[in-house]
Structure formats: structure tokens, C-alpha cells
mmCIF file as gemmi writes it, N, C-alpha and C atoms, coordinates in Angstrom:
data_model
loop_
_atom_site.group_PDB
_atom_site.id
_atom_site.type_symbol
_atom_site.label_atom_id
_atom_site.label_alt_id
_atom_site.label_comp_id
_atom_site.label_asym_id
_atom_site.label_entity_id
_atom_site.label_seq_id
_atom_site.pdbx_PDB_ins_code
_atom_site.Cartn_x
_atom_site.Cartn_y
_atom_site.Cartn_z
_atom_site.occupancy
_atom_site.B_iso_or_equiv
_atom_site.pdbx_formal_charge
_atom_site.auth_seq_id
_atom_site.auth_asym_id
_atom_site.pdbx_PDB_model_num
ATOM 1 N N . MET Axp A 1 ? -8.607 -1.089 -24.673 1 0 ? 1 A 1
ATOM 2 C CA . MET Axp A 1 ? -7.819 0.059 -25.198 1 0 ? 1 A 1
ATOM 3 C C . MET Axp A 1 ? -6.259 -0.291 -26.403 1 0 ? 1 A 1
ATOM 4 N N . PRO Axp A 2 ? -6.014 -1.07 -27.203 1 0 ? 2 A 1
ATOM 5 C CA . PRO Axp A 2 ? -5.166 -1.04 -27.673 1 0 ? 2 A 1
ATOM 6 C C . PRO Axp A 2 ? -4.379 -0.268 -27.971 1 0 ? 2 A 1
ATOM 7 N N . GLN Axp A 3 ? -3.139 -0.521 -26.873 1 0 ? 3 A 1
ATOM 8 C CA . GLN Axp A 3 ? -1.928 0.195 -27.283 1 0 ? 3 A 1
ATOM 9 C C . GLN Axp A 3 ? -0.856 -0.514 -28.146 1 0 ? 3 A 1
ATOM 10 N N . VAL Axp A 4 ? 0.618 0.905 -28.288 1 0 ? 4 A 1
ATOM 11 C CA . VAL Axp A 4 ? 1.6 -0.498 -28.558 1 0 ? 4 A 1
ATOM 12 C C . VAL Axp A 4 ? 2.908 -0.415 -26.959 1 0 ? 4 A 1
ATOM 13 N N . CYS Axp A 5 ? 2.93 -1.474 -27.749 1 0 ? 5 A 1
ATOM 14 C CA . CYS Axp A 5 ? 4.046 -1.469 -26.948 1 0 ? 5 A 1
ATOM 15 C C . CYS Axp A 5 ? 5.404 -0.63 -26.772 1 0 ? 5 A 1
ATOM 16 N N . ALA Axp A 6 ? 6.306 0.174 -25.926 1 0 ? 6 A 1
ATOM 17 C CA . ALA Axp A 6 ? 6.971 0.508 -26.034 1 0 ? 6 A 1
ATOM 18 C C . ALA Axp A 6 ? 8.457 -0.293 -25.502 1 0 ? 6 A 1
ATOM 19 N N . ARG Axp A 7 ? 8.676 -1.162 -25.603 1 0 ? 7 A 1
ATOM 20 C CA . ARG Axp A 7 ? 9.887 -2.313 -26.115 1 0 ? 7 A 1
ATOM 21 C C . ARG Axp A 7 ? 9.787 -2.551 -27.638 1 0 ? 7 A 1
ATOM 22 N N . CYS Axp A 8 ? 8.475 -3.827 -27.997 1 0 ? 8 A 1
ATOM 23 C CA . CYS Axp A 8 ? 8.573 -4.237 -28.852 1 0 ? 8 A 1
ATOM 24 C C . CYS Axp A 8 ? 7.796 -4.072 -29.577 1 0 ? 8 A 1
ATOM 25 N N . GLN Axp A 9 ? 7.03 -2.514 -29.332 1 0 ? 9 A 1
ATOM 26 C CA . GLN Axp A 9 ? 6.369 -2.402 -30.548 1 0 ? 9 A 1
ATOM 27 C C . GLN Axp A 9 ? 5.469 -3.339 -31.02 1 0 ? 9 A 1
ATOM 28 N N . THR Axp A 10 ? 4.603 -3.791 -30.281 1 0 ? 10 A 1
ATOM 29 C CA . THR Axp A 10 ? 3.558 -4.378 -31.099 1 0 ? 10 A 1
ATOM 30 C C . THR Axp A 10 ? 1.976 -4.063 -30.608 1 0 ? 10 A 1
ATOM 31 N N . THR Axp A 11 ? 1.532 -4.182 -30.474 1 0 ? 11 A 1
ATOM 32 C CA . THR Axp A 11 ? -0.445 -3.78 -30.355 1 0 ? 11 A 1
ATOM 33 C C . THR Axp A 11 ? -0.635 -5.016 -29.333 1 0 ? 11 A 1
ATOM 34 N N . THR Axp A 12 ? -0.357 -3.956 -28.413 1 0 ? 12 A 1
ATOM 35 C CA . THR Axp A 12 ? -1.494 -5.243 -27.254 1 0 ? 12 A 1
ATOM 36 C C . THR Axp A 12 ? -3.192 -5.383 -27.024 1 0 ? 12 A 1
ATOM 37 N N . SER Axp A 13 ? -3.321 -6.101 -26.824 1 0 ? 13 A 1
ATOM 38 C CA . SER Axp A 13 ? -5.08 -5.572 -26.222 1 0 ? 13 A 1
ATOM 39 C C . SER Axp A 13 ? -5.12 -5.539 -24.476 1 0 ? 13 A 1
ATOM 40 N N . GLN Axp A 14 ? -3.919 -6.206 -23.974 1 0 ? 14 A 1
ATOM 41 C CA . GLN Axp A 14 ? -3.836 -5.544 -22.487 1 0 ? 14 A 1
ATOM 42 C C . GLN Axp A 14 ? -2.456 -4.982 -22.169 1 0 ? 14 A 1
ATOM 43 N N . PRO Axp A 15 ? -2.786 -3.508 -22.136 1 0 ? 15 A 1
ATOM 44 C CA . PRO Axp A 15 ? -1.395 -2.73 -22.425 1 0 ? 15 A 1
ATOM 45 C C . PRO Axp A 15 ? -1.173 -2.389 -20.662 1 0 ? 15 A 1
ATOM 46 N N . VAL Axp A 16 ? -0.158 -2.056 -20.243 1 0 ? 16 A 1
ATOM 47 C CA . VAL Axp A 16 ? 0.722 -2.994 -18.294 1 0 ? 16 A 1
ATOM 48 C C . VAL Axp A 16 ? 0.956 -0.638 -18.486 1 0 ? 16 A 1
ATOM 49 N N . VAL Axp A 17 ? 0.475 0.472 -17.355 1 0 ? 17 A 1
ATOM 50 C CA . VAL Axp A 17 ? 1.592 1.516 -17.6 1 0 ? 17 A 1
ATOM 51 C C . VAL Axp A 17 ? 2.75 1.248 -17.227 1 0 ? 17 A 1
ATOM 52 N N . VAL Axp A 18 ? 3.253 1.727 -17.691 1 0 ? 18 A 1
ATOM 53 C CA . VAL Axp A 18 ? 4.759 1.123 -17.63 1 0 ? 18 A 1
ATOM 54 C C . VAL Axp A 18 ? 5.585 2.819 -17.309 1 0 ? 18 A 1
ATOM 55 N N . ALA Axp A 19 ? 5.028 3.529 -17.482 1 0 ? 19 A 1
ATOM 56 C CA . ALA Axp A 19 ? 5.962 4.762 -16.659 1 0 ? 19 A 1
ATOM 57 C C . ALA Axp A 19 ? 4.401 6.598 -17.567 1 0 ? 19 A 1
ATOM 58 N N . ILE Axp A 20 ? 5.575 7.28 -17.134 1 0 ? 20 A 1
ATOM 59 C CA . ILE Axp A 20 ? 4.55 8.763 -17.751 1 0 ? 20 A 1
ATOM 60 C C . ILE Axp A 20 ? 5.643 9.173 -18.456 1 0 ? 20 A 1
ATOM 61 N N . GLY Axp A 21 ? 5.63 10.047 -19.308 1 0 ? 21 A 1
ATOM 62 C CA . GLY Axp A 21 ? 6.835 10.563 -20.15 1 0 ? 21 A 1
ATOM 63 C C . GLY Axp A 21 ? 5.973 12.584 -19.742 1 0 ? 21 A 1
ATOM 64 N N . HIS Axp A 22 ? 7.237 12.724 -19.889 1 0 ? 22 A 1
ATOM 65 C CA . HIS Axp A 22 ? 6.88 14.759 -19.585 1 0 ? 22 A 1
ATOM 66 C C . HIS Axp A 22 ? 7.344 15.508 -20.483 1 0 ? 22 A 1
ATOM 67 N N . GLY Axp A 23 ? 6.507 16.02 -20.877 1 0 ? 23 A 1
ATOM 68 C CA . GLY Axp A 23 ? 7.26 17.219 -21.867 1 0 ? 23 A 1
ATOM 69 C C . GLY Axp A 23 ? 7.696 18.637 -21.063 1 0 ? 23 A 1
ATOM 70 N N . ALA Axp A 24 ? 8.119 19.736 -21.901 1 0 ? 24 A 1
ATOM 71 C CA . ALA Axp A 24 ? 8.259 20.61 -21.699 1 0 ? 24 A 1
ATOM 72 C C . ALA Axp A 24 ? 6.815 21.503 -22.458 1 0 ? 24 A 1
ATOM 73 N N . SER Axp A 25 ? 7.404 20.893 -24.028 1 0 ? 25 A 1
ATOM 74 C CA . SER Axp A 25 ? 5.821 21.859 -24.578 1 0 ? 25 A 1
ATOM 75 C C . SER Axp A 25 ? 5.076 21.149 -25.154 1 0 ? 25 A 1
ATOM 76 N N . ALA Axp A 26 ? 5.531 19.609 -25.816 1 0 ? 26 A 1
ATOM 77 C CA . ALA Axp A 26 ? 3.684 19.67 -25.838 1 0 ? 26 A 1
ATOM 78 C C . ALA Axp A 26 ? 3.318 18.502 -24.241 1 0 ? 26 A 1
ATOM 79 N N . GLY Axp A 27 ? 3.333 18.596 -23.634 1 0 ? 27 A 1
ATOM 80 C CA . GLY Axp A 27 ? 3.181 18.271 -22.311 1 0 ? 27 A 1
ATOM 81 C C . GLY Axp A 27 ? 3.437 16.656 -22.179 1 0 ? 27 A 1
ATOM 82 N N . GLY Axp A 28 ? 2.893 15.432 -21.164 1 0 ? 28 A 1
ATOM 83 C CA . GLY Axp A 28 ? 3.328 13.91 -20.978 1 0 ? 28 A 1
ATOM 84 C C . GLY Axp A 28 ? 2.648 13.244 -21.929 1 0 ? 28 A 1
ATOM 85 N N . GLY Axp A 29 ? 2.972 11.676 -21.926 1 0 ? 29 A 1
ATOM 86 C CA . GLY Axp A 29 ? 2.444 10.853 -22.592 1 0 ? 29 A 1
ATOM 87 C C . GLY Axp A 29 ? 2.172 9.971 -21.811 1 0 ? 29 A 1
ATOM 88 N N . THR Axp A 30 ? 1.489 9.178 -21.672 1 0 ? 30 A 1
ATOM 89 C CA . THR Axp A 30 ? 1.63 7.748 -20.947 1 0 ? 30 A 1
ATOM 90 C C . THR Axp A 30 ? 2.344 6.752 -22.137 1 0 ? 30 A 1
ATOM 91 N N . VAL Axp A 31 ? 3.358 5.536 -21.455 1 0 ? 31 A 1
ATOM 92 C CA . VAL Axp A 31 ? 3.676 4.501 -21.662 1 0 ? 31 A 1
ATOM 93 C C . VAL Axp A 31 ? 3.757 3.624 -21.375 1 0 ? 31 A 1
ATOM 94 N N . TYR Axp A 32 ? 3.467 2.53 -22.426 1 0 ? 32 A 1
ATOM 95 C CA . TYR Axp A 32 ? 2.383 1.185 -22.735 1 0 ? 32 A 1
ATOM 96 C C . TYR Axp A 32 ? 3.646 0.68 -22.448 1 0 ? 32 A 1
ATOM 97 N N . ALA Axp A 33 ? 3.764 -1.263 -21.625 1 0 ? 33 A 1
ATOM 98 C CA . ALA Axp A 33 ? 4.014 -2.059 -22.688 1 0 ? 33 A 1
ATOM 99 C C . ALA Axp A 33 ? 3.281 -3.059 -22.526 1 0 ? 33 A 1
ATOM 100 N N . CYS Axp A 34 ? 3.525 -4.528 -23.198 1 0 ? 34 A 1
ATOM 101 C CA . CYS Axp A 34 ? 2.925 -5.981 -22.883 1 0 ? 34 A 1
ATOM 102 C C . CYS Axp A 34 ? 3.19 -5.939 -21.268 1 0 ? 34 A 1
ATOM 103 N N . PRO Axp A 35 ? 1.911 -6.944 -21.157 1 0 ? 35 A 1
ATOM 104 C CA . PRO Axp A 35 ? 1.462 -7.32 -19.751 1 0 ? 35 A 1
ATOM 105 C C . PRO Axp A 35 ? 3.307 -8.741 -19.649 1 0 ? 35 A 1
ATOM 106 N N . GLY Axp A 36 ? 3.633 -8.844 -18.653 1 0 ? 36 A 1
ATOM 107 C CA . GLY Axp A 36 ? 4.682 -10.111 -19.072 1 0 ? 36 A 1
ATOM 108 C C . GLY Axp A 36 ? 5.92 -9.47 -18.925 1 0 ? 36 A 1
ATOM 109 N N . THR Axp A 37 ? 6.573 -9.857 -19.438 1 0 ? 37 A 1
ATOM 110 C CA . THR Axp A 37 ? 8.921 -9.858 -20.565 1 0 ? 37 A 1
ATOM 111 C C . THR Axp A 37 ? 8.735 -8.327 -20.284 1 0 ? 37 A 1
ATOM 112 N N . CYS Axp A 38 ? 7.789 -8.045 -21.276 1 0 ? 38 A 1
ATOM 113 C CA . CYS Axp A 38 ? 7.764 -6.956 -21.747 1 0 ? 38 A 1
ATOM 114 C C . CYS Axp A 38 ? 8.034 -5.779 -20.435 1 0 ? 38 A 1
ATOM 115 N N . ALA Axp A 39 ? 7.111 -5.354 -19.618 1 0 ? 39 A 1
ATOM 116 C CA . ALA Axp A 39 ? 6.514 -5.394 -18.511 1 0 ? 39 A 1
ATOM 117 C C . ALA Axp A 39 ? 7.378 -4.796 -17.553 1 0 ? 39 A 1
ATOM 118 N N . ASP Axp A 40 ? 7.738 -6.197 -17.274 1 0 ? 40 A 1
ATOM 119 C CA . ASP Axp A 40 ? 8.853 -6.043 -16.309 1 0 ? 40 A 1
ATOM 120 C C . ASP Axp A 40 ? 10.187 -5.774 -16.74 1 0 ? 40 A 1
ATOM 121 N N . SER Axp A 41 ? 10.474 -5.535 -17.925 1 0 ? 41 A 1
ATOM 122 C CA . SER Axp A 41 ? 11.724 -5.374 -18.268 1 0 ? 41 A 1
ATOM 123 C C . SER Axp A 41 ? 11.284 -3.732 -17.993 1 0 ? 41 A 1
ATOM 124 N N . PHE Axp A 42 ? 10.744 -2.7 -17.873 1 0 ? 42 A 1
ATOM 125 C CA . PHE Axp A 42 ? 11.187 -1.625 -17.011 1 0 ? 42 A 1
ATOM 126 C C . PHE Axp A 42 ? 11.503 -1.297 -15.757 1 0 ? 42 A 1
ATOM 127 N N . PRO Axp A 43 ? 12.268 -0.623 -15.388 1 0 ? 43 A 1
ATOM 128 C CA . PRO Axp A 43 ? 12.069 -0.408 -13.318 1 0 ? 43 A 1
ATOM 129 C C . PRO Axp A 43 ? 10.776 0.389 -13.528 1 0 ? 43 A 1
ATOM 130 N N . LYS Axp A 44 ? 10.909 -0.513 -11.921 1 0 ? 44 A 1
ATOM 131 C CA . LYS Axp A 44 ? 9.893 0.169 -11.297 1 0 ? 44 A 1
ATOM 132 C C . LYS Axp A 44 ? 9.633 1.81 -10.923 1 0 ? 44 A 1
ATOM 133 N N . GLN Axp A 45 ? 8.359 1.885 -11.352 1 0 ? 45 A 1
ATOM 134 C CA . GLN Axp A 45 ? 8.432 3.438 -10.593 1 0 ? 45 A 1
ATOM 135 C C . GLN Axp A 45 ? 7.887 3.924 -9.73 1 0 ? 45 A 1
ATOM 136 N N . ARG Axp A 46 ? 8.439 5.233 -8.698 1 0 ? 46 A 1
ATOM 137 C CA . ARG Axp A 46 ? 8.34 5.511 -7.947 1 0 ? 46 A 1
ATOM 138 C C . ARG Axp A 46 ? 6.389 5.395 -7.487 1 0 ? 46 A 1
ATOM 139 N N . ASP Axp A 47 ? 5.837 5.382 -6.268 1 0 ? 47 A 1
ATOM 140 C CA . ASP Axp A 47 ? 4.986 6.392 -6.664 1 0 ? 47 A 1
ATOM 141 C C . ASP Axp A 47 ? 4.64 7.455 -5.597 1 0 ? 47 A 1
ATOM 142 N N . PRO Axp A 48 ? 4.377 9.026 -6.212 1 0 ? 48 A 1
ATOM 143 C CA . PRO Axp A 48 ? 4.831 9.976 -5.408 1 0 ? 48 A 1
ATOM 144 C C . PRO Axp A 48 ? 3.987 10.764 -4.461 1 0 ? 48 A 1
ATOM 145 N N . PHE Axp A 49 ? 3.418 9.693 -4.577 1 0 ? 49 A 1
ATOM 146 C CA . PHE Axp A 49 ? 2.035 10.177 -2.803 1 0 ? 49 A 1
ATOM 147 C C . PHE Axp A 49 ? 2.9 9.374 -1.953 1 0 ? 49 A 1
ATOM 148 N N . GLU Axp A 50 ? 3.668 8.236 -1.929 1 0 ? 50 A 1
ATOM 149 C CA . GLU Axp A 50 ? 4.467 6.999 -0.253 1 0 ? 50 A 1
ATOM 150 C C . GLU Axp A 50 ? 4.966 8.63 0.009 1 0 ? 50 A 1
ATOM 151 N N . ALA Axp A 51 ? 5.694 9.851 -0.894 1 0 ? 51 A 1
ATOM 152 C CA . ALA Axp A 51 ? 6.568 10.287 0.022 1 0 ? 51 A 1
ATOM 153 C C . ALA Axp A 51 ? 5.93 11.264 0.908 1 0 ? 51 A 1
ATOM 154 N N . ARG Axp A 52 ? 4.42 11.731 0.604 1 0 ? 52 A 1
ATOM 155 C CA . ARG Axp A 52 ? 3.619 12.31 0.736 1 0 ? 52 A 1
ATOM 156 C C . ARG Axp A 52 ? 2.934 11.905 2.504 1 0 ? 52 A 1
ATOM 157 N N . ASP Axp A 53 ? 3.219 10.395 2.192 1 0 ? 53 A 1
ATOM 158 C CA . ASP Axp A 53 ? 2.287 9.804 2.873 1 0 ? 53 A 1
ATOM 159 C C . ASP Axp A 53 ? 3.032 9.983 4.31 1 0 ? 53 A 1
ATOM 160 N N . THR Axp A 54 ? 4.111 9.211 3.72 1 0 ? 54 A 1
ATOM 161 C CA . THR Axp A 54 ? 5.258 9.415 5.121 1 0 ? 54 A 1
ATOM 162 C C . THR Axp A 54 ? 5.429 10.705 5.281 1 0 ? 54 A 1
ATOM 163 N N . LEU Axp A 55 ? 5.066 11.722 5.297 1 0 ? 55 A 1
ATOM 164 C CA . LEU Axp A 55 ? 6.123 12.94 5.466 1 0 ? 55 A 1
ATOM 165 C C . LEU Axp A 55 ? 4.582 13.543 6.931 1 0 ? 55 A 1
ATOM 166 N N . ALA Axp A 56 ? 3.461 13.233 5.969 1 0 ? 56 A 1
ATOM 167 C CA . ALA Axp A 56 ? 2.292 13.77 6.683 1 0 ? 56 A 1
ATOM 168 C C . ALA Axp A 56 ? 1.706 12.861 8.18 1 0 ? 56 A 1
ATOM 169 N N . ARG Axp A 57 ? 2.528 12.354 8.66 1 0 ? 57 A 1
ATOM 170 C CA . ARG Axp A 57 ? 3.159 11.732 9.871 1 0 ? 57 A 1
ATOM 171 C C . ARG Axp A 57 ? 2.604 11.341 10.674 1 0 ? 57 A 1
ATOM 172 N N . PRO Axp A 58 ? 1.533 12.089 12.066 1 0 ? 58 A 1
ATOM 173 C CA . PRO Axp A 58 ? 3.505 12.539 12.627 1 0 ? 58 A 1
ATOM 174 C C . PRO Axp A 58 ? 3.061 11.516 13.99 1 0 ? 58 A 1
ATOM 175 N N . GLU Axp A 59 ? 4.784 12.092 14.011 1 0 ? 59 A 1
ATOM 176 C CA . GLU Axp A 59 ? 5.374 10.939 15.245 1 0 ? 59 A 1
ATOM 177 C C . GLU Axp A 59 ? 4.792 10.79 16.689 1 0 ? 59 A 1
ATOM 178 N N . ARG Axp A 60 ? 4.752 9.69 16.463 1 0 ? 60 A 1
ATOM 179 C CA . ARG Axp A 60 ? 5.043 9.641 18.635 1 0 ? 60 A 1
ATOM 180 C C . ARG Axp A 60 ? 5.89 9.047 19.244 1 0 ? 60 A 1
């Protein structure tokens, strides 16, 4: 499904998810960018499950 790039504001048929927006009253939304230069210009988002998996492993 085509989406509007958050960086260059053009419509792309190959959107890349670059962030999840959060809002208190209106909920959140997904932030999309064009693949390539626009998507690469956003900071890498951390995986929320990565820390959970690290904490759940028993030490040996």
C-alpha cells in the first residue's frame, strides 16, 4: 500500500517503517520513508523485545 515518506513527503509504493509514533490522546501511528536515502537518514530504532530476551536468559 503506498505511503507518504516522512522525510521528502513524496508517495512511495515501497514504504519502509522507520518509527512508531506515540500520542497520548490520539494514539500512535507508523512513520514511513522511501527505501534507500530517506530511510537510511532516520536513526535505527531499538528492538523492544531484545532487552526482554537478554533478561530472560538464565546465566550458566
